[in-house]
N, C-alpha and C positions, 0 to 999 in steps of 0.2 A: 503493501500499500503506499509506504514511503517512496519508493521508486516511481510509482504511478503519479504521485503528487508532485513529485520533482520534475517529471518529464513535461507535464503541461505547463508548469511554471518556465522552465526553459524555453519552451517553444512559444509561449506567450511574450517573453521578453526579447526575443530575436525578432519576430515581425515588427514589434513596437520600434526596436532600434532601426530596422531596416526602413520602416515608414518615416521615421525622424531623417534618417539619411536621405531618403527620396524627396522629402518636402524641401530640404535645402539645396539638393542638387539636381531636382527634376528639370531645371531650366539651363540651357547652355549659356555661358557667358557671351557677351557680344552685345552689339547696338542693332536695334530691329526698328523698322519703320513700317507704319501702316496708316491708312487714310480712311476716314469715314465721312460721308456726306449727310447733310441734314437739311430739312426746309424750314424757314423762318417764317413767321406769321405774315410777312409782306409778300410771301409767295416766292422769295429768292431761294436759291440753293447755295448753302454754305458748305465748306468742308474743312476738316481739321486733320493735319498730318502730325502724328506722334512719332517722335524718335526717343526710343527709350534704351538706356544703356544698363546692362544686367550683369552682376556679379555675384556668385554665390547664392543665387535665388533672390537677391535684394536688388531695388531699383537704385541705380547710382546716380542718373540724372535723367531728365525729361526735358525735351525741347519740343515745342509745338509750333507748327507753321499753319496760319489760318487763311483760308481764301474766303472773303466775303466782299458784299457790294454796298451794304447800307451802313450809314453812321452809327445807328442804334446797335447793331451787332458789334461794331467795333469797341464801344464802351463795355459791353458784357464780356467780350473776348479777352480784353485786357485785364479785367479783374480775374476772370478764370486762369489765364496763364500765370499771373504772378502768384496765386494761390496753389496751383498744381505743381509749379516748379519748385516751390519751397516745401510743400508738404510731402511730395513723392519720395524725396530722396531718403534712403535707408529703409523704406517699406518693402515688405514682401511682395514679389510680383504676383504671386498666387493669390493674394487677399487684398491688395490695394484698390481702392475705388475712391475717388475724390468726393468730398462731399459737396452737395449742390451749392453752386455760388448764385447769390441773388441774381436773378435775370437771365442767369446763363445755364439754365437747366438743359436747353437743347445742346448746348455745346459740351456740357458734362455728359450727357448721354452718349453723344457721337464719340467723345474721348473714351468712354467706357468701352465702345464697340471697337474702337481701334486697339485699345488694350487686349481685349479678347483675341484679336488676330495676332498680335504680338505674343501672347502667350502661347498660341498654336505654333508660331514660327519657333519660338524658344525652346519647345519640348525636347528633352534630350532623347 
């Protein structure tokens, strides 16, 4: 009985260790880029390109490039960019999602879409 108790204990700790290792190393280090488009209330089509550098499963840096045609979008995007560029660094690529920035919810959702694409690209 002692042996049977010990065996599950050992096999339980091994997968846990493997899962922990997978969590931190499931993404390949590198710089990835993805673009997502979205419609704004005025009928325009905007897009955001996200360039994310990843090391050891964490976001090292984020650079966004936006394509928009209206002045209102420019204000929202500016607030979003400054927030995401500072909040993303050091976060886990697997779980990071920027909080909604006032007025920039469409930009935030598009960035999340781009981040999902980057997660797929970076899978080891």
